[in-house]
N, C-alpha and C positions, 0 to 999 in steps of 0.2 A: 277166910284164907282161900287163895286160889287152889285149884286142883293141880296135882303133879302131872307134868307132861312126860309120861313114860309108858312103856308097855310091858313092864315086868309084872309078875304076880304080886310082888310087894307093893308097887305103886298103885295097881288096880285095887288091892285090898284097902290101902289107905284112903283112896278116893271114895270107895264105897262107904267106909266108916265116916268120912267127913260129910258126905251127902246125907247119911242117916242122922248124924248129929244135927244137921241143919233142918231136920224135920221132914225129909222126903221119905216116901214109902220105899220099902226094900227093893222091889222090882224096878222102880224108877231110878234109884241110886245105882243099881247094877247096870242099867242101860246107859246112864250117863257116864259111868266110869269106863265101860267097855268102848263107848264111842270116843272118848278122849284117848284111850289106848290105841284104838284103831287109827285115829288121825296121827298120833305120834309115830307109830310104826311106818305109816305111809311117808311122812315127812323125813324120817330117818333113812328111807330107801330100803326098808325091810318089810315089805307087805306080807311076806310069808310068816313073819313073827306076830302079825296082828291077830287078836282074838277072833275066832271064827264065829259066825252066826249059826245058831242051832236051828235046824228046820224041824217043824212038827209034823 
């Protein structure tokens, strides 16, 4: 099943769950879901709503 193209917390959470169910490690699933959300926010013209990258 393809990932949801959205940037809400709900769609990000569902994408993480779908990736984990597909057998991906937790960190990788989160990275994929946040990348999809970031691209969706950019496409919608709302880059400020995109999830921010955390700096270490």
